[in-house]
PyMOL Python script that loads the backbone (N, CA, C, O; Angstrom):
from pymol import cmd

cmd.read_pdbstr("""\
ATOM      1  N   MET A   1      -9.847  65.121  61.740  1.00  0.00           N
ATOM      2  CA  MET A   1      -9.487  63.587  61.565  1.00  0.00           C
ATOM      3  C   MET A   1      -8.864  63.691  60.189  1.00  0.00           C
ATOM      4  O   MET A   1      -9.444  64.282  59.278  1.00  0.00           O
ATOM      5  N   PRO A   2      -7.676  63.113  60.039  1.00  0.00           N
ATOM      6  CA  PRO A   2      -6.604  63.482  59.029  1.00  0.00           C
ATOM      7  C   PRO A   2      -7.142  62.314  57.752  1.00  0.00           C
ATOM      8  O   PRO A   2      -7.691  61.220  57.881  1.00  0.00           O
ATOM      9  N   ILE A   3      -6.822  62.889  56.809  1.00  0.00           N
ATOM     10  CA  ILE A   3      -7.479  62.403  55.543  1.00  0.00           C
ATOM     11  C   ILE A   3      -6.414  60.995  55.091  1.00  0.00           C
ATOM     12  O   ILE A   3      -5.194  61.154  55.043  1.00  0.00           O
ATOM     13  N   ASP A   4      -6.962  59.855  54.829  1.00  0.00           N
ATOM     14  CA  ASP A   4      -6.241  58.725  54.471  1.00  0.00           C
ATOM     15  C   ASP A   4      -6.143  58.861  52.997  1.00  0.00           C
ATOM     16  O   ASP A   4      -7.091  58.603  52.255  1.00  0.00           O
ATOM     17  N   THR A   5      -5.065  59.243  52.612  1.00  0.00           N
ATOM     18  CA  THR A   5      -4.900  59.335  50.982  1.00  0.00           C
ATOM     19  C   THR A   5      -4.949  57.862  50.238  1.00  0.00           C
ATOM     20  O   THR A   5      -5.028  57.926  49.012  1.00  0.00           O
ATOM     21  N   ASP A   6      -4.921  56.827  50.698  1.00  0.00           N
ATOM     22  CA  ASP A   6      -4.994  55.737  50.176  1.00  0.00           C
ATOM     23  C   ASP A   6      -6.441  55.220  49.868  1.00  0.00           C
ATOM     24  O   ASP A   6      -6.770  54.611  48.849  1.00  0.00           O
ATOM     25  N   ILE A   7      -7.137  55.515  50.770  1.00  0.00           N
ATOM     26  CA  ILE A   7      -8.755  55.397  50.401  1.00  0.00           C
ATOM     27  C   ILE A   7      -9.241  56.266  49.606  1.00  0.00           C
ATOM     28  O   ILE A   7     -10.334  56.024  49.092  1.00  0.00           O
ATOM     29  N   HIS A   8      -8.569  57.463  49.313  1.00  0.00           N
ATOM     30  CA  HIS A   8      -9.195  58.460  48.404  1.00  0.00           C
ATOM     31  C   HIS A   8      -8.565  58.138  46.860  1.00  0.00           C
ATOM     32  O   HIS A   8      -9.039  58.724  45.887  1.00  0.00           O
ATOM     33  N   GLU A   9      -7.611  57.296  46.734  1.00  0.00           N
ATOM     34  CA  GLU A   9      -6.982  57.020  45.644  1.00  0.00           C
ATOM     35  C   GLU A   9      -7.848  55.672  45.113  1.00  0.00           C
ATOM     36  O   GLU A   9      -7.643  55.206  43.992  1.00  0.00           O
ATOM     37  N   GLN A  10      -8.905  55.059  46.107  1.00  0.00           N
ATOM     38  CA  GLN A  10      -9.896  54.139  45.140  1.00  0.00           C
ATOM     39  C   GLN A  10     -10.785  54.684  44.646  1.00  0.00           C
ATOM     40  O   GLN A  10     -11.688  53.943  44.258  1.00  0.00           O
ATOM     41  N   ALA A  11     -10.920  55.839  44.477  1.00  0.00           N
ATOM     42  CA  ALA A  11     -12.496  56.273  43.747  1.00  0.00           C
ATOM     43  C   ALA A  11     -12.677  55.723  42.083  1.00  0.00           C
ATOM     44  O   ALA A  11     -13.737  55.415  41.538  1.00  0.00           O
ATOM     45  N   ALA A  12     -11.365  55.711  41.514  1.00  0.00           N
ATOM     46  CA  ALA A  12     -11.466  55.380  39.952  1.00  0.00           C
ATOM     47  C   ALA A  12     -11.717  53.897  40.120  1.00  0.00           C
ATOM     48  O   ALA A  12     -12.721  53.549  39.498  1.00  0.00           O
ATOM     49  N   ALA A  13     -11.000  52.733  40.893  1.00  0.00           N
ATOM     50  CA  ALA A  13     -11.120  51.856  41.018  1.00  0.00           C
ATOM     51  C   ALA A  13     -12.489  51.385  41.373  1.00  0.00           C
ATOM     52  O   ALA A  13     -12.945  50.334  40.923  1.00  0.00           O
ATOM     53  N   TYR A  14     -13.165  52.197  42.212  1.00  0.00           N
ATOM     54  CA  TYR A  14     -14.435  51.738  42.942  1.00  0.00           C
ATOM     55  C   TYR A  14     -15.459  51.746  41.790  1.00  0.00           C
ATOM     56  O   TYR A  14     -16.175  50.815  41.420  1.00  0.00           O
ATOM     57  N   ALA A  15     -15.376  52.934  41.329  1.00  0.00           N
ATOM     58  CA  ALA A  15     -15.851  53.432  40.105  1.00  0.00           C
ATOM     59  C   ALA A  15     -15.987  52.290  38.676  1.00  0.00           C
ATOM     60  O   ALA A  15     -17.021  52.187  38.015  1.00  0.00           O
ATOM     61  N   LEU A  16     -14.966  51.662  38.462  1.00  0.00           N
ATOM     62  CA  LEU A  16     -14.669  50.505  37.621  1.00  0.00           C
ATOM     63  C   LEU A  16     -15.031  49.118  38.299  1.00  0.00           C
ATOM     64  O   LEU A  16     -14.720  48.059  37.753  1.00  0.00           O
ATOM     65  N   ASP A  17     -15.641  49.163  39.405  1.00  0.00           N
ATOM     66  CA  ASP A  17     -15.899  48.135  40.100  1.00  0.00           C
ATOM     67  C   ASP A  17     -14.679  47.274  40.035  1.00  0.00           C
ATOM     68  O   ASP A  17     -14.925  46.184  39.518  1.00  0.00           O
ATOM     69  N   ALA A  18     -13.500  47.430  40.387  1.00  0.00           N
ATOM     70  CA  ALA A  18     -12.186  46.858  40.270  1.00  0.00           C
ATOM     71  C   ALA A  18     -12.031  46.626  41.797  1.00  0.00           C
ATOM     72  O   ALA A  18     -10.919  46.121  41.953  1.00  0.00           O
ATOM     73  N   LEU A  19     -12.458  46.726  42.614  1.00  0.00           N
ATOM     74  CA  LEU A  19     -11.824  46.587  44.321  1.00  0.00           C
ATOM     75  C   LEU A  19     -12.531  45.167  44.536  1.00  0.00           C
ATOM     76  O   LEU A  19     -13.622  44.814  44.087  1.00  0.00           O
ATOM     77  N   ASP A  20     -11.635  44.433  45.340  1.00  0.00           N
ATOM     78  CA  ASP A  20     -12.229  43.298  45.886  1.00  0.00           C
ATOM     79  C   ASP A  20     -13.119  43.362  46.813  1.00  0.00           C
ATOM     80  O   ASP A  20     -13.497  44.480  47.164  1.00  0.00           O
ATOM     81  N   ASP A  21     -13.584  42.364  47.338  1.00  0.00           N
ATOM     82  CA  ASP A  21     -15.010  42.718  48.380  1.00  0.00           C
ATOM     83  C   ASP A  21     -14.406  43.372  49.737  1.00  0.00           C
ATOM     84  O   ASP A  21     -15.213  44.194  50.172  1.00  0.00           O
ATOM     85  N   ALA A  22     -13.642  43.306  50.268  1.00  0.00           N
ATOM     86  CA  ALA A  22     -13.030  43.757  51.470  1.00  0.00           C
ATOM     87  C   ALA A  22     -12.589  45.566  51.136  1.00  0.00           C
ATOM     88  O   ALA A  22     -12.655  46.509  51.924  1.00  0.00           O
ATOM     89  N   GLU A  23     -12.212  45.560  49.910  1.00  0.00           N
ATOM     90  CA  GLU A  23     -11.802  46.905  49.637  1.00  0.00           C
ATOM     91  C   GLU A  23     -13.076  47.629  49.411  1.00  0.00           C
ATOM     92  O   GLU A  23     -13.339  48.681  49.993  1.00  0.00           O
ATOM     93  N   ARG A  24     -13.832  47.076  48.591  1.00  0.00           N
ATOM     94  CA  ARG A  24     -15.290  47.748  48.414  1.00  0.00           C
ATOM     95  C   ARG A  24     -16.251  47.863  49.461  1.00  0.00           C
ATOM     96  O   ARG A  24     -17.199  48.649  49.462  1.00  0.00           O
ATOM     97  N   ARG A  25     -15.983  47.103  50.286  1.00  0.00           N
ATOM     98  CA  ARG A  25     -16.637  47.350  51.561  1.00  0.00           C
ATOM     99  C   ARG A  25     -15.987  48.708  52.396  1.00  0.00           C
ATOM    100  O   ARG A  25     -16.546  49.776  52.645  1.00  0.00           O
ATOM    101  N   ALA A  26     -14.937  48.368  52.650  1.00  0.00           N
ATOM    102  CA  ALA A  26     -14.210  49.784  53.461  1.00  0.00           C
ATOM    103  C   ALA A  26     -14.511  51.159  52.671  1.00  0.00           C
ATOM    104  O   ALA A  26     -14.709  52.223  53.257  1.00  0.00           O
ATOM    105  N   PHE A  27     -14.521  51.006  51.274  1.00  0.00           N
ATOM    106  CA  PHE A  27     -14.455  52.206  50.400  1.00  0.00           C
ATOM    107  C   PHE A  27     -15.837  52.650  50.649  1.00  0.00           C
ATOM    108  O   PHE A  27     -15.931  53.864  50.834  1.00  0.00           O
ATOM    109  N   GLU A  28     -17.032  51.917  50.706  1.00  0.00           N
ATOM    110  CA  GLU A  28     -18.107  52.199  50.707  1.00  0.00           C
ATOM    111  C   GLU A  28     -18.455  52.868  52.181  1.00  0.00           C
ATOM    112  O   GLU A  28     -19.118  53.890  52.359  1.00  0.00           O
ATOM    113  N   VAL A  29     -17.867  52.071  53.151  1.00  0.00           N
ATOM    114  CA  VAL A  29     -18.096  52.994  54.533  1.00  0.00           C
ATOM    115  C   VAL A  29     -17.275  54.144  54.584  1.00  0.00           C
ATOM    116  O   VAL A  29     -17.398  54.916  55.535  1.00  0.00           O
ATOM    117  N   HIS A  30     -16.397  54.376  53.625  1.00  0.00           N
ATOM    118  CA  HIS A  30     -15.611  55.689  53.624  1.00  0.00           C
ATOM    119  C   HIS A  30     -16.489  56.658  52.731  1.00  0.00           C
ATOM    120  O   HIS A  30     -16.647  57.836  53.053  1.00  0.00           O
ATOM    121  N   LEU A  31     -17.028  56.133  51.645  1.00  0.00           N
ATOM    122  CA  LEU A  31     -17.737  57.003  50.737  1.00  0.00           C
ATOM    123  C   LEU A  31     -18.958  57.649  51.404  1.00  0.00           C
ATOM    124  O   LEU A  31     -19.303  58.716  50.896  1.00  0.00           O
ATOM    125  N   ASP A  32     -19.674  57.207  52.441  1.00  0.00           N
ATOM    126  CA  ASP A  32     -20.784  57.488  53.027  1.00  0.00           C
ATOM    127  C   ASP A  32     -20.721  58.779  54.104  1.00  0.00           C
ATOM    128  O   ASP A  32     -21.670  59.265  54.719  1.00  0.00           O
ATOM    129  N   GLY A  33     -19.189  59.215  54.144  1.00  0.00           N
ATOM    130  CA  GLY A  33     -19.065  60.331  54.752  1.00  0.00           C
ATOM    131  C   GLY A  33     -18.188  61.249  53.931  1.00  0.00           C
ATOM    132  O   GLY A  33     -18.027  62.417  54.285  1.00  0.00           O
ATOM    133  N   CYS A  34     -17.679  60.814  52.965  1.00  0.00           N
ATOM    134  CA  CYS A  34     -16.594  61.651  52.108  1.00  0.00           C
ATOM    135  C   CYS A  34     -17.103  62.352  50.744  1.00  0.00           C
ATOM    136  O   CYS A  34     -16.953  61.884  49.616  1.00  0.00           O
ATOM    137  N   GLU A  35     -17.727  63.556  51.072  1.00  0.00           N
ATOM    138  CA  GLU A  35     -18.095  64.610  49.554  1.00  0.00           C
ATOM    139  C   GLU A  35     -17.223  64.445  48.669  1.00  0.00           C
ATOM    140  O   GLU A  35     -17.522  64.215  47.497  1.00  0.00           O
ATOM    141  N   ARG A  36     -15.691  64.561  49.212  1.00  0.00           N
ATOM    142  CA  ARG A  36     -14.620  64.455  47.667  1.00  0.00           C
ATOM    143  C   ARG A  36     -14.857  63.362  46.917  1.00  0.00           C
ATOM    144  O   ARG A  36     -14.924  63.364  45.688  1.00  0.00           O
ATOM    145  N   CYS A  37     -15.001  62.311  47.713  1.00  0.00           N
ATOM    146  CA  CYS A  37     -15.057  60.885  46.878  1.00  0.00           C
ATOM    147  C   CYS A  37     -16.351  60.785  46.538  1.00  0.00           C
ATOM    148  O   CYS A  37     -16.428  59.966  45.622  1.00  0.00           O
ATOM    149  N   LEU A  38     -17.215  61.135  46.770  1.00  0.00           N
ATOM    150  CA  LEU A  38     -18.531  60.992  46.387  1.00  0.00           C
ATOM    151  C   LEU A  38     -18.752  61.710  45.018  1.00  0.00           C
ATOM    152  O   LEU A  38     -19.434  61.187  44.137  1.00  0.00           O
ATOM    153  N   ALA A  39     -18.135  62.960  44.864  1.00  0.00           N
ATOM    154  CA  ALA A  39     -18.066  63.850  43.671  1.00  0.00           C
ATOM    155  C   ALA A  39     -17.106  63.041  42.638  1.00  0.00           C
ATOM    156  O   ALA A  39     -17.433  63.016  41.451  1.00  0.00           O
ATOM    157  N   GLU A  40     -16.027  62.436  43.036  1.00  0.00           N
ATOM    158  CA  GLU A  40     -15.067  61.644  41.980  1.00  0.00           C
ATOM    159  C   GLU A  40     -15.787  60.648  41.552  1.00  0.00           C
ATOM    160  O   GLU A  40     -15.988  60.498  40.347  1.00  0.00           O
ATOM    161  N   VAL A  41     -16.220  59.925  42.358  1.00  0.00           N
ATOM    162  CA  VAL A  41     -17.086  58.464  41.975  1.00  0.00           C
ATOM    163  C   VAL A  41     -17.804  59.390  40.673  1.00  0.00           C
ATOM    164  O   VAL A  41     -17.450  59.301  39.498  1.00  0.00           O
ATOM    165  N   ALA A  42     -18.776  60.193  41.142  1.00  0.00           N
ATOM    166  CA  ALA A  42     -20.054  60.487  40.083  1.00  0.00           C
ATOM    167  C   ALA A  42     -19.273  61.228  39.075  1.00  0.00           C
ATOM    168  O   ALA A  42     -20.029  61.430  38.125  1.00  0.00           O
ATOM    169  N   SER A  43     -17.841  61.837  38.793  1.00  0.00           N
ATOM    170  CA  SER A  43     -17.593  62.213  37.953  1.00  0.00           C
ATOM    171  C   SER A  43     -16.986  61.440  36.941  1.00  0.00           C
ATOM    172  O   SER A  43     -16.762  61.958  35.846  1.00  0.00           O
ATOM    173  N   PHE A  44     -16.591  59.867  37.249  1.00  0.00           N
ATOM    174  CA  PHE A  44     -16.207  59.051  36.469  1.00  0.00           C
ATOM    175  C   PHE A  44     -17.253  58.233  35.787  1.00  0.00           C
ATOM    176  O   PHE A  44     -16.963  57.441  34.890  1.00  0.00           O
ATOM    177  N   GLU A  45     -18.599  58.446  36.262  1.00  0.00           N
ATOM    178  CA  GLU A  45     -19.607  57.785  35.825  1.00  0.00           C
ATOM    179  C   GLU A  45     -20.106  57.908  33.994  1.00  0.00           C
ATOM    180  O   GLU A  45     -20.726  57.049  33.367  1.00  0.00           O
ATOM    181  N   GLY A  46     -19.720  58.930  33.595  1.00  0.00           N
ATOM    182  CA  GLY A  46     -19.751  58.784  32.267  1.00  0.00           C
ATOM    183  C   GLY A  46     -18.738  58.142  31.456  1.00  0.00           C
ATOM    184  O   GLY A  46     -19.012  57.689  30.344  1.00  0.00           O
ATOM    185  N   ALA A  47     -17.440  58.074  32.024  1.00  0.00           N
ATOM    186  CA  ALA A  47     -16.591  57.132  31.372  1.00  0.00           C
ATOM    187  C   ALA A  47     -16.656  55.806  31.804  1.00  0.00           C
ATOM    188  O   ALA A  47     -16.268  54.903  31.063  1.00  0.00           O
ATOM    189  N   VAL A  48     -16.965  55.653  32.578  1.00  0.00           N
ATOM    190  CA  VAL A  48     -17.435  53.993  32.972  1.00  0.00           C
ATOM    191  C   VAL A  48     -18.577  53.872  32.065  1.00  0.00           C
ATOM    192  O   VAL A  48     -18.467  52.849  31.388  1.00  0.00           O
ATOM    193  N   LEU A  49     -19.573  54.505  31.821  1.00  0.00           N
ATOM    194  CA  LEU A  49     -20.438  53.944  30.890  1.00  0.00           C
ATOM    195  C   LEU A  49     -20.028  54.109  29.566  1.00  0.00           C
ATOM    196  O   LEU A  49     -20.541  53.312  28.780  1.00  0.00           O
ATOM    197  N   GLY A  50     -19.068  55.104  28.996  1.00  0.00           N
ATOM    198  CA  GLY A  50     -18.738  54.869  27.560  1.00  0.00           C
ATOM    199  C   GLY A  50     -17.843  53.909  27.532  1.00  0.00           C
ATOM    200  O   GLY A  50     -17.624  53.442  26.414  1.00  0.00           O
ATOM    201  N   LEU A  51     -17.005  53.279  28.800  1.00  0.00           N
ATOM    202  CA  LEU A  51     -16.253  52.055  28.506  1.00  0.00           C
ATOM    203  C   LEU A  51     -17.323  50.741  28.369  1.00  0.00           C
ATOM    204  O   LEU A  51     -17.141  49.744  27.670  1.00  0.00           O
ATOM    205  N   ALA A  52     -18.301  50.982  29.098  1.00  0.00           N
ATOM    206  CA  ALA A  52     -19.184  49.649  29.226  1.00  0.00           C
ATOM    207  C   ALA A  52     -19.907  49.371  27.494  1.00  0.00           C
ATOM    208  O   ALA A  52     -19.944  48.273  26.938  1.00  0.00           O
ATOM    209  N   ASP A  53     -20.429  50.698  26.904  1.00  0.00           N
ATOM    210  CA  ASP A  53     -20.762  50.660  25.716  1.00  0.00           C
ATOM    211  C   ASP A  53     -20.081  49.929  24.926  1.00  0.00           C
ATOM    212  O   ASP A  53     -20.529  48.977  24.287  1.00  0.00           O
ATOM    213  N   ALA A  54     -18.421  50.518  24.916  1.00  0.00           N
ATOM    214  CA  ALA A  54     -17.342  49.914  23.923  1.00  0.00           C
ATOM    215  C   ALA A  54     -17.389  48.625  24.206  1.00  0.00           C
ATOM    216  O   ALA A  54     -17.512  47.931  23.197  1.00  0.00           O
ATOM    217  N   ALA A  55     -17.333  48.007  25.274  1.00  0.00           N
ATOM    218  CA  ALA A  55     -16.726  46.446  25.742  1.00  0.00           C
ATOM    219  C   ALA A  55     -17.977  45.681  25.191  1.00  0.00           C
ATOM    220  O   ALA A  55     -17.751  44.551  24.757  1.00  0.00           O
ATOM    221  N   ASP A  56     -19.476  46.219  25.142  1.00  0.00           N
ATOM    222  CA  ASP A  56     -20.644  45.680  24.818  1.00  0.00           C
ATOM    223  C   ASP A  56     -20.854  45.725  23.240  1.00  0.00           C
ATOM    224  O   ASP A  56     -21.918  45.563  22.642  1.00  0.00           O
ATOM    225  N   GLY A  57     -19.528  45.997  22.674  1.00  0.00           N
ATOM    226  CA  GLY A  57     -19.771  46.203  21.004  1.00  0.00           C
ATOM    227  C   GLY A  57     -20.696  47.178  20.499  1.00  0.00           C
ATOM    228  O   GLY A  57     -21.410  46.916  19.532  1.00  0.00           O
ATOM    229  N   GLY A  58     -20.735  48.445  21.173  1.00  0.00           N
ATOM    230  CA  GLY A  58     -21.516  49.799  20.720  1.00  0.00           C
ATOM    231  C   GLY A  58     -21.315  50.025  19.263  1.00  0.00           C
ATOM    232  O   GLY A  58     -20.311  49.573  18.712  1.00  0.00           O
ATOM    233  N   GLU A  59     -21.872  50.443  18.857  1.00  0.00           N
ATOM    234  CA  GLU A  59     -21.832  51.001  17.234  1.00  0.00           C
ATOM    235  C   GLU A  59     -20.714  52.362  17.442  1.00  0.00           C
ATOM    236  O   GLU A  59     -20.805  53.261  18.278  1.00  0.00           O
ATOM    237  N   PRO A  60     -19.746  52.188  16.481  1.00  0.00           N
ATOM    238  CA  PRO A  60     -18.846  53.190  16.271  1.00  0.00           C
ATOM    239  C   PRO A  60     -19.439  54.536  15.823  1.00  0.00           C
ATOM    240  O   PRO A  60     -20.325  54.285  15.006  1.00  0.00           O
ATOM    241  N   PRO A  61     -19.330  55.726  15.998  1.00  0.00           N
ATOM    242  CA  PRO A  61     -19.596  56.862  15.406  1.00  0.00           C
ATOM    243  C   PRO A  61     -19.838  56.830  13.701  1.00  0.00           C
ATOM    244  O   PRO A  61     -18.977  56.380  12.945  1.00  0.00           O
ATOM    245  N   VAL A  62     -20.961  57.302  13.292  1.00  0.00           N
ATOM    246  CA  VAL A  62     -21.338  57.271  11.627  1.00  0.00           C
ATOM    247  C   VAL A  62     -20.014  57.705  10.994  1.00  0.00           C
ATOM    248  O   VAL A  62     -19.390  58.606  11.554  1.00  0.00           O
ATOM    249  N   GLY A  63     -19.520  57.140   9.860  1.00  0.00           N
ATOM    250  CA  GLY A  63     -18.429  57.893   9.184  1.00  0.00           C
ATOM    251  C   GLY A  63     -17.122  57.521   9.743  1.00  0.00           C
ATOM    252  O   GLY A  63     -16.097  57.921   9.192  1.00  0.00           O
ATOM    253  N   LEU A  64     -17.071  56.644  10.998  1.00  0.00           N
ATOM    254  CA  LEU A  64     -15.685  56.751  11.654  1.00  0.00           C
ATOM    255  C   LEU A  64     -14.640  55.695  10.330  1.00  0.00           C
ATOM    256  O   LEU A  64     -13.606  55.925   9.702  1.00  0.00           O
ATOM    257  N   ARG A  65     -15.332  54.852  10.381  1.00  0.00           N
ATOM    258  CA  ARG A  65     -14.581  53.870   9.283  1.00  0.00           C
ATOM    259  C   ARG A  65     -13.943  54.925   7.965  1.00  0.00           C
ATOM    260  O   ARG A  65     -12.739  55.120   7.798  1.00  0.00           O
ATOM    261  N   GLU A  66     -14.722  55.353   7.358  1.00  0.00           N
ATOM    262  CA  GLU A  66     -14.627  55.972   6.188  1.00  0.00           C
ATOM    263  C   GLU A  66     -13.463  57.384   6.474  1.00  0.00           C
ATOM    264  O   GLU A  66     -12.659  57.752   5.618  1.00  0.00           O
ATOM    265  N   ARG A  67     -13.579  57.901   7.586  1.00  0.00           N
ATOM    266  CA  ARG A  67     -12.506  58.641   7.851  1.00  0.00           C
ATOM    267  C   ARG A  67     -11.117  58.172   8.116  1.00  0.00           C
ATOM    268  O   ARG A  67     -10.140  58.746   7.636  1.00  0.00           O
ATOM    269  N   VAL A  68     -11.029  57.022   8.959  1.00  0.00           N
ATOM    270  CA  VAL A  68      -9.955  56.375   9.303  1.00  0.00           C
ATOM    271  C   VAL A  68      -9.392  55.822   8.075  1.00  0.00           C
ATOM    272  O   VAL A  68      -8.203  55.998   7.812  1.00  0.00           O
ATOM    273  N   LEU A  69     -10.178  55.160   7.301  1.00  0.00           N
ATOM    274  CA  LEU A  69      -9.636  54.813   5.369  1.00  0.00           C
ATOM    275  C   LEU A  69      -9.096  55.890   4.803  1.00  0.00           C
ATOM    276  O   LEU A  69      -8.032  55.761   4.199  1.00  0.00           O
ATOM    277  N   ALA A  70      -9.721  57.135   4.893  1.00  0.00           N
ATOM    278  CA  ALA A  70      -9.401  58.181   4.057  1.00  0.00           C
ATOM    279  C   ALA A  70      -7.828  58.580   4.565  1.00  0.00           C
ATOM    280  O   ALA A  70      -6.919  58.662   3.739  1.00  0.00           O
ATOM    281  N   ALA A  71      -7.623  58.804   5.921  1.00  0.00           N
ATOM    282  CA  ALA A  71      -6.500  59.316   6.324  1.00  0.00           C
ATOM    283  C   ALA A  71      -5.486  58.442   6.319  1.00  0.00           C
ATOM    284  O   ALA A  71      -4.350  58.914   6.370  1.00  0.00           O
ATOM    285  N   ALA A  72      -5.650  57.069   6.260  1.00  0.00           N
ATOM    286  CA  ALA A  72      -5.026  56.106   6.023  1.00  0.00           C
ATOM    287  C   ALA A  72      -4.038  56.406   4.239  1.00  0.00           C
ATOM    288  O   ALA A  72      -2.849  56.453   3.925  1.00  0.00           O
ATOM    289  N   ARG A  73      -5.227  56.529   3.565  1.00  0.00           N
ATOM    290  CA  ARG A  73      -5.033  56.356   2.071  1.00  0.00           C
ATOM    291  C   ARG A  73      -4.330  57.836   1.903  1.00  0.00           C
ATOM    292  O   ARG A  73      -3.617  57.863   0.900  1.00  0.00           O
ATOM    293  N   ALA A  74      -4.352  58.971   2.576  1.00  0.00           N
ATOM    294  CA  ALA A  74      -3.703  60.210   2.576  1.00  0.00           C
ATOM    295  C   ALA A  74      -2.146  59.897   2.866  1.00  0.00           C
ATOM    296  O   ALA A  74      -1.314  60.432   2.133  1.00  0.00           O
ATOM    297  N   GLU A  75      -1.754  59.107   3.842  1.00  0.00           N
ATOM    298  CA  GLU A  75      -0.447  59.055   4.239  1.00  0.00           C
ATOM    299  C   GLU A  75       0.652  58.348   3.034  1.00  0.00           C
ATOM    300  O   GLU A  75       0.517  57.280   2.436  1.00  0.00           O
ATOM    301  N   PRO A  76       1.566  59.182   2.951  1.00  0.00           N
ATOM    302  CA  PRO A  76       2.052  58.623   1.731  1.00  0.00           C
ATOM    303  C   PRO A  76       2.973  57.207   2.122  1.00  0.00           C
ATOM    304  O   PRO A  76       3.433  56.914   3.226  1.00  0.00           O
ATOM    305  N   ALA A  77       3.082  56.397   0.756  1.00  0.00           N
ATOM    306  CA  ALA A  77       3.473  55.043   1.166  1.00  0.00           C
ATOM    307  C   ALA A  77       4.726  54.941   1.557  1.00  0.00           C
ATOM    308  O   ALA A  77       5.436  55.909   1.284  1.00  0.00           O
ATOM    309  N   VAL A  78       5.343  53.816   2.267  1.00  0.00           N
ATOM    310  CA  VAL A  78       6.622  53.984   2.703  1.00  0.00           C
ATOM    311  C   VAL A  78       6.732  52.394   2.026  1.00  0.00           C
ATOM    312  O   VAL A  78       5.900  51.519   2.268  1.00  0.00           O
ATOM    313  N   VAL A  79       7.796  52.226   1.231  1.00  0.00           N
ATOM    314  CA  VAL A  79       8.114  50.922   0.533  1.00  0.00           C
ATOM    315  C   VAL A  79       9.621  50.713   0.675  1.00  0.00           C
ATOM    316  O   VAL A  79      10.493  51.458   0.226  1.00  0.00           O
ATOM    317  N   VAL A  80       9.792  49.587   1.366  1.00  0.00           N
ATOM    318  CA  VAL A  80      11.073  49.270   1.265  1.00  0.00           C
ATOM    319  C   VAL A  80      11.645  48.121   0.756  1.00  0.00           C
ATOM    320  O   VAL A  80      11.413  47.012   1.238  1.00  0.00           O
ATOM    321  N   SER A  81      12.612  48.371  -0.486  1.00  0.00           N
ATOM    322  CA  SER A  81      13.121  47.446  -0.980  1.00  0.00           C
ATOM    323  C   SER A  81      13.427  46.093  -0.554  1.00  0.00           C
ATOM    324  O   SER A  81      14.006  46.365   0.498  1.00  0.00           O
ATOM    325  N   LEU A  82      13.444  45.005  -0.617  1.00  0.00           N
ATOM    326  CA  LEU A  82      13.897  43.960   0.046  1.00  0.00           C
ATOM    327  C   LEU A  82      15.380  43.898  -0.107  1.00  0.00           C
ATOM    328  O   LEU A  82      16.303  43.920   0.708  1.00  0.00           O
ATOM    329  N   VAL A  83      15.307  43.801  -1.635  1.00  0.00           N
ATOM    330  CA  VAL A  83      16.774  43.687  -2.164  1.00  0.00           C
ATOM    331  C   VAL A  83      17.370  44.742  -1.547  1.00  0.00           C
ATOM    332  O   VAL A  83      18.007  44.331  -0.577  1.00  0.00           O
ATOM    333  N   ALA A  84      17.441  45.864  -1.675  1.00  0.00           N
ATOM    334  CA  ALA A  84      17.987  47.142  -1.113  1.00  0.00           C
ATOM    335  C   ALA A  84      18.607  46.545   0.659  1.00  0.00           C
ATOM    336  O   ALA A  84      19.759  46.526   1.091  1.00  0.00           O
ATOM    337  N   ALA A  85      17.497  46.185   1.236  1.00  0.00           N
ATOM    338  CA  ALA A  85      17.910  46.009   2.459  1.00  0.00           C
ATOM    339  C   ALA A  85      18.724  44.628   2.885  1.00  0.00           C
ATOM    340  O   ALA A  85      19.377  44.495   3.920  1.00  0.00           O
ATOM    341  N   ARG A  86      18.540  43.656   1.876  1.00  0.00           N
ATOM    342  CA  ARG A  86      19.297  42.658   2.101  1.00  0.00           C
ATOM    343  C   ARG A  86      21.107  43.044   1.770  1.00  0.00           C
ATOM    344  O   ARG A  86      21.996  42.385   2.310  1.00  0.00           O
ATOM    345  N   GLU A  87      21.350  44.018   0.964  1.00  0.00           N
ATOM    346  CA  GLU A  87      22.906  44.559   0.506  1.00  0.00           C
ATOM    347  C   GLU A  87      22.882  45.301   1.329  1.00  0.00           C
ATOM    348  O   GLU A  87      24.018  45.573   1.716  1.00  0.00           O
ATOM    349  N   ARG A  88      22.150  45.785   1.812  1.00  0.00           N
ATOM    350  CA  ARG A  88      22.694  46.869   3.291  1.00  0.00           C
ATOM    351  C   ARG A  88      23.173  46.198   4.286  1.00  0.00           C
ATOM    352  O   ARG A  88      24.109  46.539   5.008  1.00  0.00           O
ATOM    353  N   ARG A  89      22.242  44.771   4.373  1.00  0.00           N
ATOM    354  CA  ARG A  89      22.872  44.113   5.544  1.00  0.00           C
ATOM    355  C   ARG A  89      24.056  43.383   5.333  1.00  0.00           C
ATOM    356  O   ARG A  89      24.782  43.098   6.285  1.00  0.00           O
ATOM    357  N   ARG A  90      24.339  43.028   4.098  1.00  0.00           N
ATOM    358  CA  ARG A  90      25.395  42.068   3.422  1.00  0.00           C
ATOM    359  C   ARG A  90      26.545  43.011   3.853  1.00  0.00           C
ATOM    360  O   ARG A  90      27.331  42.609   4.711  1.00  0.00           O
ATOM    361  N   THR A  91      26.692  44.260   3.302  1.00  0.00           N
ATOM    362  CA  THR A  91      27.697  45.154   3.402  1.00  0.00           C
ATOM    363  C   THR A  91      28.071  45.801   4.850  1.00  0.00           C
ATOM    364  O   THR A  91      29.151  46.288   5.187  1.00  0.00           O
ATOM    365  N   ALA A  92      26.741  45.654   5.699  1.00  0.00           N
ATOM    366  CA  ALA A  92      27.256  46.010   6.817  1.00  0.00           C
ATOM    367  C   ALA A  92      27.986  44.784   7.752  1.00  0.00           C
ATOM    368  O   ALA A  92      28.381  45.076   8.880  1.00  0.00           O
ATOM    369  N   GLN A  93      28.135  43.473   7.256  1.00  0.00           N
ATOM    370  CA  GLN A  93      28.696  42.905   8.093  1.00  0.00           C
ATOM    371  C   GLN A  93      29.911  42.671   7.941  1.00  0.00           C
ATOM    372  O   GLN A  93      30.537  42.069   8.813  1.00  0.00           O
TER     373      GLN A  93
END
""", "prot")
cmd.dss("prot")
cmd.show_as("cartoon", "prot")
cmd.util.cbc("prot")
cmd.orient("prot")
């Protein structure tokens, strides 16, 4: 029996509950006999749960805010003089 690549490409969408009703039913019929797709859907479980937690407003890791702010402070400041920018534009015209 030839492999229908289109149906196999729906594993991620199925795991994310992004298929319409007809696609979901067709994929579930296919899933019943396809070890490859069963394994692929199972492999997405952790990512799906992580996305659900993030969308739920889950708490970020402890210290993340401080690490992001420290990294931003460590970046060199880039200051553009508005006067110099206007002068460059005026001379370029």
